[in-house]
C-alpha positions in Angstrom: -8.9 34.8 56.5 -11.7 36.2 54.3 -12.4 34.5 50.8 -11.1 37.5 48.9 -7.6 36.5 50.2 -8.0 33.0 49.8 -9.1 33.5 46.4 -6.5 36.2 45.5 -3.6 35.0 47.2 -3.6 31.0 47.7 -5.9 30.1 44.6 -3.4 30.8 41.9 -0.7 28.7 43.6 -2.8 26.1 44.7 -4.4 25.3 41.5 -1.0 25.6 39.4 0.1 22.8 41.5 -3.1 20.8 41.3 -3.1 20.9 37.5 0.7 20.3 37.6 0.5 17.5 39.7 -2.9 15.3 39.7 -6.4 16.1 40.7 -5.8 14.4 44.1 -3.2 16.6 45.5 -3.0 14.1 48.6 -1.3 11.5 46.1 2.3 12.8 47.5 1.3 12.4 51.3 2.7 8.9 52.1 0.8 8.5 55.5 -2.8 9.8 53.9 -5.5 8.2 54.0 -6.5 9.5 50.1 -10.1 8.3 50.6 -11.4 9.9 53.5 -9.2 13.5 52.9 -10.5 15.9 50.7 -8.2 17.1 47.5 -7.3 20.7 47.4 -8.9 22.1 44.7 -10.7 25.2 43.8 -14.1 24.1 45.0 -12.6 23.0 48.3 -11.0 26.3 48.9 -14.0 28.4 48.6 -15.8 26.8 51.8 -15.4 30.0 53.5 -15.5 28.6 57.2 -12.9 26.3 57.1 -10.2 27.0 59.4 -7.2 29.0 58.4 -4.4 27.0 59.9 -5.7 23.8 57.9 -5.5 25.8 54.7 -1.9 26.5 55.6 -0.9 23.0 56.5 -2.2 21.9 53.1 -0.3 24.4 51.5 2.6 23.2 53.2 1.5 19.6 52.0 2.0 20.7 48.4 5.1 22.3 49.1 6.2 19.3 50.5 5.1 16.8 47.8 6.6 19.1 45.3 10.1 18.6 47.2 9.7 15.0 47.1 8.4 14.9 43.3 11.5 16.4 41.9 15.1 16.1 42.7 16.8 19.6 43.2 20.2 18.9 41.4 19.3 17.4 37.9 15.5 18.0 38.0 14.6 14.4 38.1 11.0 13.9 38.5 9.2 11.1 40.7 6.2 9.8 41.1 4.3 8.5 44.5 3.6 4.8 44.1 1.0 3.9 46.7 1.4 0.5 48.5 -0.5 -2.3 48.1 -0.5 -6.2 47.5 -0.4 -7.8 44.2 0.3 -11.1 42.1 3.5 -11.0 41.0 5.0 -13.0 38.2 3.2 -14.8 35.5 1.5 -18.2 34.6 1.9 -17.4 30.5 5.4 -16.2 30.5 9.0 -17.8 31.0 9.4 -20.4 33.9 11.5 -18.0 35.6 8.1 -15.6 36.4 6.9 -18.5 38.2 5.4 -19.2 40.8 2.8 -16.1 40.5 3.1 -15.4 44.4 1.4 -12.8 47.0 3.8 -9.6 47.1 2.9 -6.3 49.6 4.8 -3.3 49.5 5.1 -0.3 51.2 4.5 3.1 49.0 7.2 4.5 47.2 8.5 7.1 44.8 9.6 5.7 41.2 11.0 7.9 39.0 8.9 9.0 36.3 11.7 8.3 33.4 14.5 6.7 32.8 17.7 8.6 33.6 18.5 10.7 30.9 21.9 11.6 29.4 21.6 14.9 30.5 20.8 14.0 34.1 23.7 11.6 34.2 26.3 13.9 32.4 25.5 16.5 35.3 26.4 14.3 38.1 29.2 11.9 36.1 30.7 14.6 33.5 30.7 12.1 31.1 28.4 10.3 28.4 28.7 6.8 28.0 25.7 6.4 25.7 26.1 4.9 22.1 23.4 7.1 20.8 24.0 10.5 21.5 20.9 11.8 20.3 20.1 14.7 22.6 19.4 15.1 26.6 16.2 13.8 26.7 17.3 10.4 25.5 17.9 7.6 28.2 21.3 7.0 29.3 23.0 3.7 28.1 25.8 1.5 27.8 25.7 1.9 32.1 26.5 -1.2 33.9 24.7 -2.2 37.4 27.8 -0.9 38.7 27.9 2.4 36.9 24.3 3.2 38.1 25.3 2.5 41.9 28.1 4.7 41.3 26.0 7.5 39.8 23.3 6.9 42.9 26.3 7.2 45.2 27.4 10.5 43.7 23.7 11.7 43.7 23.1 10.8 47.5 26.4 12.8 48.6 25.7 15.7 46.3 22.0 16.1 47.2 21.7 14.8 50.8 18.8 12.5 49.8 18.5 8.7 49.2 17.9 7.3 45.8 18.4 3.6 45.1 17.7 1.2 42.3 14.3 0.0 42.8 13.8 -4.0 43.6 12.4 -6.1 41.1 9.0 -6.5 43.1 9.1 -2.6 43.3 9.5 -2.1 39.5 7.0 -4.8 38.3 4.4 -3.3 40.7 4.9 0.1 39.3 5.1 -0.9 35.9 1.6 -2.8 36.1 0.3 0.6 37.6 0.4 -0.5 40.9 -0.4 -4.4 40.6 -3.1 -4.3 38.0 -3.4 -7.0 35.6 -1.1 -5.2 32.5 0.7 -7.3 29.8 2.8 -4.1 29.2 3.0 -1.1 31.0 -0.1 1.0 30.5 -2.1 -1.7 28.9 -2.1 -4.8 26.0 -1.5 -1.9 22.9 2.4 -2.1 22.9 2.7 0.4 20.3 0.9 3.0 22.6 3.3 2.3 25.4 6.6 0.9 24.4 9.4 1.6 21.8 10.4 -1.9 21.1 12.0 -4.1 17.9 8.9 -3.3 15.6 8.6 0.5 15.9 11.8 1.9 17.4 13.8 2.4 14.0 16.9 0.3 15.4 17.5 3.0 18.4 16.4 4.4 21.5 14.0 7.4 21.9 13.1 10.6 24.0 11.9 9.4 27.3 8.2 10.0 28.1 6.7 10.4 24.3 5.0 7.0 24.5 1.9 7.0 26.7 2.5 6.9 30.4 0.8 3.9 32.4 -2.3 4.5 35.0 0.5 6.3 37.6 2.2 8.4 35.2 5.5 7.0 34.9 6.9 6.5 31.2 9.0 3.5 29.3 8.4 1.0 31.8 8.0 -1.4 28.6 10.7 -0.7 26.1 13.3 1.7 25.2 16.3 0.2 27.5 16.3 -2.3 29.9 16.3 -1.2 33.4 18.6 -2.5 36.2 17.1 -3.3 39.9 18.5 -3.8 43.0 18.1 -8.1 43.2 20.8 -10.8 42.3 19.0 -12.5 39.3 18.1 -16.1 40.1 15.9 -18.2 38.2 14.0 -19.7 41.0 14.1 -16.1 43.3 10.1 -16.1 43.6 10.1 -19.4 45.1 12.3 -17.5 47.6 10.2 -14.1 48.2 9.3 -13.1 51.4 5.8 -11.9 51.3 6.7 -8.3 52.5 9.1 -6.0 50.5 11.1 -8.5 49.0 14.6 -8.5 47.9 16.5 -11.4 46.3 19.7 -10.9 47.4 21.1 -14.8 48.1 23.2 -16.7 46.0 24.5 -15.6 42.5 26.4 -12.7 41.2 24.2 -11.5 37.9 21.6 -8.7 38.4 18.0 -8.0 37.5 17.1 -5.9 34.8 13.3 -5.5 33.6 11.4 -3.8 31.0 13.0 -5.1 27.8 14.4 -2.6 25.4 14.5 -0.8 21.9 15.5 -4.0 19.8 13.4 -6.6 21.6 10.5 -8.6 20.7 7.0 -8.4 22.4 7.1 -11.0 24.5 10.3 -9.5 26.0 8.9 -5.8 26.9 5.9 -7.5 29.2 5.5 -6.3 33.1 6.4 -10.0 34.2 9.4 -10.9 31.7 12.7 -10.7 33.6 16.1 -11.2 32.6 19.6 -11.0 34.4 23.1 -9.6 33.6 26.5 -9.8 35.0 27.1 -6.3 37.1 29.6 -5.0 34.9 27.9 -5.8 31.4 27.5 -2.6 29.3 25.5 -2.4 26.3 23.6 0.3 24.4 20.1 -1.4 25.4 20.9 -1.1 29.3 19.8 1.9 31.4 18.1 2.1 34.8 15.5 4.5 36.4 15.9 5.4 40.3 13.9 4.8 43.3 13.4 7.7 46.2 13.3 6.3 49.9 13.3 9.3 51.7 
């Protein structure tokens, strides 16, 4: 393949993906060593002696990334969160955020936004939300059981596997891969979160506040987000080190992130809350995690 062919046939295709996704094209490759693999960029493609079959494989890698980054039925977007270890919890919050403990997680795909009313409607055929202000607003007034029913139908319709994030996955993603963050994105709460002081008493369109470092929006504020785990006050004392999910005694389920009416302390990345799995409220929503 000549340099002319590369420039005129593949570069527009590849660069479109590069600009739409991220500067490092390999962010979507679960097994790739991102530090050692070259990014698929215009500069990289201009190396004339690079083997055609390798170029082809990188094009295929982009296609695979796009497929996993967007769910085909609703168009729901997902962000790849590279695996790693972090200190979960906080010594500056409530007692149920202690002890701070080391947790290691495999990489996963996290929803870029909270599930919206349009996405819910497309799968469930109804809209339970109290704030019916538009398609791009988060669905709310949904219980943990409702969220699970949505996931079951979505999985059947798409043939893919979605679930609620574990509490550990949720906090790790909210903190941009386990970084020290008070709110999801940084310490400036008004930049990153809809909460009691700035929300005007209602939810807001997803993605209208600045994302965190991973490109994920609204993990602080807007609506509380259901997680897989059973809520327990002392769950952190019983967490295993790798990929923990607390599933022991108890009936309440974890929700994280705080909502549109909460105080700043309640929308911190480390803050925890629990509700009965049948509880529905206009500040309760969810986001999805993709497992395949």
